[in-house]
Every structure is written in C-alpha cells, then in structure tokens.
C-alpha positions as CSV (number, residue, x, y, z in Angstrom):
1,M,-16.6,-23.2,-27.1
2,I,-13.5,-23.1,-27.1
3,G,-11.6,-26.3,-25.6
4,R,-10.7,-25.9,-22.1
5,T,-6.7,-27.4,-23.4
6,L,-6.7,-24.8,-26.1
7,G,-8.1,-22.4,-24.1
8,L,-5.2,-22.2,-21.6
9,Y,-2.8,-22.6,-24.0
10,F,-4.3,-19.1,-25.3
11,A,-4.3,-17.3,-21.5
12,R,-0.6,-18.9,-21.0
13,R,0.8,-17.6,-24.0
14,F,-0.7,-14.2,-23.7
15,A,-0.2,-14.1,-19.5
16,S,3.9,-14.9,-20.1
17,S,3.9,-12.1,-23.2
18,V,1.9,-9.2,-20.1
19,A,4.1,-11.0,-17.8
20,M,7.4,-10.6,-19.8
21,I,6.4,-6.6,-21.0
22,F,5.4,-5.8,-17.5
23,L,8.1,-6.8,-15.5
24,S,10.7,-5.3,-18.1
25,C,9.1,-2.5,-18.4
26,V,9.7,-2.1,-14.3
27,A,12.8,-2.9,-14.1
28,L,14.2,0.2,-16.6
29,I,11.5,2.6,-14.6
30,M,13.3,1.5,-11.4
31,L,17.4,1.4,-12.7
32,V,16.0,5.4,-14.3
33,D,13.9,6.2,-10.7
34,F,17.1,5.0,-9.1
35,L,19.6,6.7,-11.0
36,E,17.5,10.4,-10.5
37,M,16.6,10.1,-6.8
38,A,21.4,9.1,-6.9
39,R,21.7,12.2,-8.0
40,R,18.8,14.6,-6.1
41,T,20.8,12.6,-2.7
42,A,24.6,12.8,-4.1
43,D,24.6,15.8,-1.6
44,R,23.5,14.2,1.6
45,E,26.2,11.7,3.3
46,Q,23.3,10.2,5.5
47,V,21.2,9.5,2.2
48,T,23.2,5.6,1.1
49,T,22.9,3.6,-2.0
50,S,20.3,0.8,0.2
51,L,18.3,3.6,1.3
52,V,17.6,4.8,-2.1
53,A,17.4,1.6,-3.1
54,L,14.6,1.5,-0.9
55,V,12.9,4.3,-0.9
56,T,13.0,3.2,-5.4
57,I,11.4,-0.2,-4.4
58,Y,8.8,1.8,-2.6
59,R,8.1,4.4,-5.4
60,A,8.2,1.7,-7.9
61,P,4.2,0.4,-7.7
62,A,2.9,3.2,-8.1
63,F,4.9,4.2,-11.3
64,T,3.4,0.5,-12.5
65,E,0.4,0.8,-12.0
66,Q,-0.6,3.5,-15.1
67,L,1.9,1.2,-16.9
68,L,-0.5,-1.8,-16.1
69,P,-2.6,-1.6,-19.6
70,F,0.1,-0.3,-21.8
71,A,1.5,-3.9,-20.8
72,V,-1.5,-5.8,-21.5
73,L,-2.1,-4.5,-24.7
74,F,1.2,-4.6,-26.0
75,G,0.9,-8.0,-24.5
76,A,-1.8,-9.3,-26.4
77,I,-0.7,-7.4,-29.4
78,A,2.6,-9.7,-29.6
79,T,0.2,-12.3,-28.5
80,F,-2.2,-12.5,-31.4
81,V,1.3,-11.3,-33.6
82,L,3.0,-14.9,-33.3
83,L,-0.3,-17.1,-33.1
84,S,-1.0,-15.2,-36.2
85,R,2.4,-15.9,-37.5
86,R,3.0,-19.3,-36.4
87,L,-0.3,-20.4,-38.3
88,E,-1.5,-21.7,-34.9
89,L,-5.3,-19.0,-35.4
90,V,-5.6,-20.2,-38.8
91,V,-5.8,-24.4,-37.6
92,A,-8.6,-22.6,-34.6
93,R,-10.8,-20.7,-37.7
94,A,-10.0,-24.4,-39.5
95,V,-12.1,-26.7,-37.1
96,G,-14.5,-24.0,-36.4
97,L,-13.4,-21.5,-33.8
98,S,-14.8,-17.7,-34.9
99,V,-12.9,-15.1,-33.2
100,W,-14.6,-14.1,-29.8
101,Q,-14.0,-17.7,-28.8
102,F,-9.6,-17.4,-29.1
103,I,-9.7,-14.4,-27.2
104,L,-12.0,-14.8,-24.4
105,P,-9.4,-16.4,-22.6
106,P,-7.1,-13.5,-22.7
107,V,-10.7,-11.1,-22.0
108,L,-10.7,-13.5,-19.3
109,V,-7.2,-13.5,-17.8
110,A,-7.0,-9.8,-18.4
111,F,-10.0,-9.8,-16.0
112,A,-8.5,-10.8,-13.4
113,I,-5.3,-9.3,-13.5
114,G,-7.3,-6.1,-13.6
115,I,-9.2,-7.3,-10.4
116,F,-6.1,-8.4,-8.6
117,A,-4.7,-4.8,-9.8
118,T,-7.5,-3.6,-8.0
119,A,-8.0,-5.4,-4.7
120,V,-4.5,-6.7,-3.8
121,F,-1.7,-4.5,-5.6
122,N,-3.5,-1.1,-5.2
123,P,-3.6,-1.5,-1.3
124,I,0.4,-2.7,-1.7
125,S,1.2,0.2,-4.0
126,A,-0.7,3.2,-1.4
127,D,0.9,1.7,1.6
128,F,4.4,1.5,-0.2
129,K,3.3,5.1,-1.7
130,E,2.9,6.6,1.5
131,R,6.4,5.1,2.8
132,A,8.4,6.0,0.4
133,N,6.8,10.1,0.9
134,Q,7.7,9.6,4.4
135,M,11.7,8.4,3.4
136,E,11.6,11.1,1.1
137,G,10.2,14.4,3.9
138,E,12.2,12.6,5.4
139,F,15.9,12.6,2.6
140,F,15.1,16.4,1.9
141,G,12.8,17.8,5.4
142,S,15.9,17.2,7.6
143,T,19.0,19.3,6.1
144,S,17.4,22.5,3.7
145,F,14.0,24.7,4.0
146,S,14.2,24.2,0.7
147,L,11.0,23.6,-1.8
148,T,12.5,23.1,-5.0
149,Q,13.5,19.9,-4.5
150,D,10.0,18.4,-4.6
151,K,8.1,19.8,-7.5
152,K,5.0,17.0,-5.5
153,E,4.3,20.5,-3.2
154,F,0.7,20.1,-1.2
155,W,-1.0,23.6,-0.4
156,V,-4.3,24.1,2.0
157,R,-6.0,26.9,3.7
158,Q,-7.2,26.9,7.4
159,Q,-8.7,29.3,9.4
160,S,-7.9,28.9,13.6
161,V,-8.1,31.8,16.5
162,D,-5.4,33.6,15.2
163,G,-6.9,34.2,11.8
164,Q,-5.8,33.2,9.0
165,S,-3.7,31.0,7.4
166,I,-2.2,29.6,4.4
167,I,0.4,26.2,4.6
168,Q,2.2,25.6,1.8
169,A,4.0,22.0,2.1
170,A,7.2,20.0,0.3
171,A,5.5,16.1,0.6
172,S,3.1,14.6,3.1
173,Q,2.9,12.0,5.7
174,Q,1.0,9.8,8.0
175,G,-2.1,10.9,6.5
176,G,-1.4,14.5,6.8
177,R,-0.7,15.3,10.2
178,V,3.3,15.3,9.5
179,L,4.0,17.7,6.9
180,T,7.9,18.9,5.8
181,G,9.1,22.0,4.3
182,V,7.3,23.6,5.9
183,V,5.9,27.8,5.2
184,I,3.0,29.5,6.7
185,Y,1.9,32.7,5.5
186,E,-1.0,34.1,8.5
187,F,-3.4,36.9,8.2
188,D,-4.9,38.9,10.3
189,A,-9.0,39.7,9.9
190,N,-8.3,42.0,7.1
191,D,-6.2,39.5,5.5
192,K,-3.3,41.5,6.1
193,L,0.2,39.6,6.5
194,I,1.3,38.8,10.0
195,E,4.4,37.0,9.8
196,R,6.1,34.2,7.7
197,V,7.1,30.8,9.1
198,E,9.0,28.6,7.9
199,A,10.1,24.8,9.4
200,R,11.9,21.4,8.3
201,T,8.4,19.7,10.3
202,A,5.2,20.0,11.3
203,K,2.9,17.8,13.1
204,L,-0.5,18.6,13.8
205,G,-1.6,18.0,17.1
206,D,-4.6,18.8,19.0
207,G,-5.5,22.8,18.1
208,A,-2.3,23.4,17.1
209,W,0.8,22.8,14.4
210,A,3.8,21.7,16.2
211,L,6.3,22.9,14.0
212,T,10.2,22.0,14.7
213,D,13.7,23.5,13.5
214,A,11.1,26.9,13.2
215,R,12.2,30.7,11.7
216,V,9.9,33.4,11.6
217,L,10.0,37.0,10.0
218,V,7.1,39.2,10.8
219,P,7.2,42.2,9.1
220,G,9.3,45.5,10.0
221,F,11.1,43.0,12.7
222,D,14.9,40.8,12.9
223,L,14.5,36.8,11.3
224,E,13.8,34.7,14.5
225,T,14.4,30.9,15.0
226,F,12.6,28.5,17.7
227,P,13.4,25.2,18.2
228,T,9.6,24.9,18.8
229,Y,7.2,26.7,17.4
230,L,3.0,26.5,17.9
231,V,0.5,27.6,15.6
232,A,-3.0,27.1,15.9
233,T,-5.5,25.1,13.2
234,N,-9.4,24.4,13.4
235,L,-7.9,21.6,11.0
236,D,-7.9,17.6,12.3
237,P,-6.4,15.1,10.9
238,T,-9.8,13.5,8.7
239,Q,-10.4,17.4,7.7
240,I,-7.0,17.8,6.3
241,Q,-6.7,14.6,4.4
242,D,-8.3,15.8,1.3
243,S,-5.7,18.2,0.7
244,L,-2.5,16.9,2.0
245,V,-3.1,13.6,0.8
246,A,-3.5,12.5,-2.2
247,P,-5.6,9.4,-3.7
248,E,-2.7,7.6,-5.6
249,T,-2.0,7.2,-1.7
250,V,-5.7,5.8,-0.5
251,S,-5.6,2.4,-0.9
252,F,-8.5,0.6,-2.4
253,W,-10.9,-0.2,0.9
254,Q,-9.8,2.5,2.2
255,L,-11.6,4.9,-0.5
256,P,-15.1,4.9,0.8
257,G,-14.1,5.6,4.3
258,A,-11.7,8.1,3.1
259,I,-14.8,10.1,0.4
260,R,-17.6,10.4,4.0
261,S,-15.1,11.7,5.4
262,A,-14.2,14.4,3.4
263,E,-18.1,14.6,2.6
264,Q,-18.6,14.9,6.7
265,S,-16.2,17.8,6.7
266,G,-16.9,19.9,3.8
267,F,-13.7,18.9,1.4
268,G,-14.5,17.9,-1.9
269,A,-14.8,14.5,-2.4
270,T,-14.2,14.8,-6.4
271,R,-10.7,13.4,-6.4
272,Y,-11.5,10.4,-4.0
273,R,-15.0,9.8,-6.2
274,L,-12.5,9.5,-9.0
275,Q,-9.9,7.0,-7.9
276,L,-12.5,4.6,-6.8
277,Q,-14.5,4.9,-9.9
278,S,-11.3,4.4,-12.2
279,L,-10.5,1.7,-10.0
280,L,-13.1,-0.3,-10.2
281,A,-12.9,0.3,-13.8
282,R,-9.7,-1.3,-14.3
283,P,-10.9,-4.9,-15.5
284,F,-13.0,-3.4,-17.9
285,L,-10.6,-0.8,-19.3
286,L,-8.1,-3.9,-19.8
287,I,-10.4,-5.8,-21.9
288,A,-11.0,-3.1,-24.0
289,M,-7.0,-3.6,-24.0
290,V,-7.4,-6.9,-25.2
291,L,-10.3,-6.1,-28.0
292,I,-8.3,-3.1,-29.2
293,A,-5.2,-5.3,-29.5
294,A,-7.0,-7.9,-31.4
295,S,-8.3,-5.5,-33.3
296,V,-5.4,-5.1,-35.1
297,G,-3.3,-8.5,-34.8
298,L,-5.6,-10.9,-35.6
299,R,-4.3,-11.1,-39.2
300,V,-2.2,-13.7,-40.9
301,F,1.6,-12.2,-42.3
302,R,3.3,-14.7,-45.1
303,F,2.9,-10.8,-46.6
304,G,4.5,-8.7,-44.4
305,G,2.3,-6.4,-42.2
306,V,3.7,-6.2,-38.4
307,G,5.3,-3.2,-38.2
308,Q,1.5,-1.1,-39.2
309,T,-0.2,-3.8,-36.7
310,I,2.8,-2.8,-34.2
311,L,1.3,1.0,-34.8
312,G,-1.8,0.8,-35.3
313,G,-1.9,-0.8,-31.7
314,V,0.5,2.2,-30.2
315,A,-1.4,4.6,-32.3
316,A,-4.5,2.8,-30.4
317,G,-3.1,2.9,-26.5
318,F,-1.9,6.3,-26.9
319,L,-5.1,7.8,-28.0
320,L,-7.4,5.6,-25.3
321,Y,-4.5,6.8,-22.9
322,V,-5.1,10.8,-24.1
323,G,-8.6,10.5,-24.0
324,S,-8.3,9.2,-20.1
325,K,-6.8,12.0,-19.3
326,L,-8.8,14.7,-20.8
327,A,-11.2,12.3,-18.8
328,E,-9.7,12.5,-15.8
329,D,-8.6,15.9,-15.9
330,L,-12.6,17.4,-16.4
331,G,-13.9,14.6,-13.7
332,E,-11.0,16.6,-11.5
333,A,-12.3,20.2,-12.7
334,G,-16.1,19.3,-11.6
335,I,-16.7,19.7,-15.6
336,V,-17.7,15.2,-15.7
337,H,-19.5,13.5,-12.9
338,P,-16.4,10.9,-12.0
339,V,-18.6,7.9,-12.4
340,A,-18.1,8.8,-16.4
341,A,-14.8,10.3,-16.2
342,A,-13.7,7.0,-14.9
343,W,-15.7,4.6,-17.2
344,F,-15.7,6.4,-20.0
345,P,-12.1,4.9,-21.3
346,A,-13.0,1.4,-21.1
347,V,-16.6,1.7,-21.7
348,A,-15.6,3.1,-25.4
349,G,-11.9,0.7,-25.7
350,I,-14.8,-1.6,-25.6
351,F,-17.2,-0.3,-28.4
352,M,-14.3,1.1,-30.3
353,G,-12.6,-2.4,-29.7
354,V,-15.8,-4.7,-29.9
355,L,-17.1,-2.9,-33.7
356,I,-13.5,-2.6,-35.5
357,L,-13.6,-7.4,-35.1
358,L,-17.4,-7.2,-35.8
359,H,-16.5,-5.2,-39.3
360,R,-13.2,-7.2,-39.8
361,E,-14.9,-10.9,-39.3
362,D,-18.4,-10.5,-39.5
363,G,-18.8,-8.7,-42.4
C-alpha cells in the first residue's frame, strides 16, 4: 500500500488543484452573473448594487453545483500532468507503486468531496436558490406584468368549483405558495375562455389564490382592475409543489418527503426521483472524473504531449457531460428509469477509466 506521507502529499496536491480551478470558475461565473443582473435591473431604481451582489451570491451555489465534476476532472488532469512533468510519478513507480496505488488518494478525496457536495453543499444551494427566486420575484414582479424578463416560467393546470384554469407564473417562492408575474386563464365546463387575469403576485390560501394588483379581462367587457382578487382552486401547497417548485430548490434531505407528497397527491415525482438519484450518484461521478483524468494524464512529458493530454481530457469530459444530459432528458421524459438515467454517467465513466488504465498499465 502507498505510504501515509506520500498518500497525503498526492491528496493535498489534488485537493489544492481542484480548489483553485473551482474557485477561479466560481469567481468568473459570479462576475458574469453580476453584470447580467445589473443590466436587467438598470431601470429599477429600488434595486441597489448591494442587492444585485446579494442575489448573485444566492444564485452562485446552484451554478457551481453543475461545475463541480469538471473542476474535479481538470484538477485531476493538472495534478497528474504536474506530477509527471516533475518525474515524481516516475519515482513512485521506481519504488514499486502501481498506478492503482497512487491514484487512490485522489479517488478518496473526490469521493469525500462528492459526499460533502451532496449532504452539505446541496442543502445550502437549495436554500440560496429559493432566496434568489424570492428576490428576483420582488425585482421583476413588483413593477411590471411582463413575463419576458425571466425565461424560467412555470405552468400549472387546476380544477375548481368555478371550472378549469391554467396558471402561468414568472417565478415561484415559498415552495410554490407565492407566485409573481401571474397570468390566469379561466375556462367554463365547455372549455370556453371566460376571463383572463393578470396580477403582480398570487398567494395560495384556503381554497383560493389571493391576487394583488389584478387586471381582469372578460371577453366582451372592458378591462377592470382590482387591488385584490380571488380565484378559486382545489390545490394545496403539497399538490402544487411538483408543478411549480424546481427540484434544484429542494434540498437532498427533503427530496424523499417531496417524492412521497407528490405521489400521494397524484402528481408525478419523476423529476424529484431523478434529482435524488443524481445526488446519490455524485460521489461516484467524481470518482469517474478522476479515473478519466488518470487515463489521459499519467504520462511522462519529457517529449511533449501536454496539449494532447489536455485536449483528450476536455473531449472526455464533454462526452460524459453530453451523455449525462441525454440520460437526464430521457429520465425526465419517462423513457428511462430515473435510477438508470442518474447512475449511467457515473458507472460508464468509471468503467471507461478503469478499462483504459488496465489497457495502458497492465497490458
């Protein structure tokens, strides 16, 4: 087995490379997001620079969760390339260590990062994402009825004593109980449109949505405005969750309860199942990234080849990303079981990395 001192040295080098790449990308993402948010709120005097900075901070963890596998991949490539260029891996081989022994510390560190990201970072990210949605709703739902400024629109169909209606919202807050940028289309029993209602906000109460600053248009009549307006509904917060609450805003520890609630209320829980399985598979996906990096990075570079190695790592990471997104889309569409869709990228990446290492190192 690899010695403790050497193992800690490899682990420390890998962890520092991942941290440097991850933090650099986070800083760049936050800068771009801050500038974009500042542009979108430039005409809103009540939105100060400090508020824009705060909402950027709240949005950052959700973005960086998607970034983590690539930070691990490129951090592992950088670590192995640097160790190879310094001939430290040559020395390790000379004392009898196999490739499986000196990639073990990075694998263990990647697994620990994955567990931390799932159990600790994801709940923080979900909470911050909910706060960001609330602030964005206040920014864009308090002065305009336009839904074109926020592309993340939500739709839900409901049945009530007044008939059927379709709700369109620019953003949801508080687990779907508060909507902003709301448009409601109400139909009678013969599916004929009877009224169209626009409102800045809608709050779910006992058997009705309470709309504020509502504008009601009934075919054949003039537009009317109401400070408050009620629209009947048969939905409760549990039932509306699956339609209006994105899985990214539900923490890892709350996902099992969200799945049960969605199933009991008759709503599909596929998205929540897929999110839960993806979070469970995350530590193994990071292991796959380390193995892929090892398969392209464990070479001696005295005669060049660094560019080819980096290009190979980028290509492998891109293929794995495309595969994971394709599997995710198939899982959300119900074509593939959520377990298979979530675990396929991790399992495929691990097998691919192991097979390449076996071929190169053991013949």
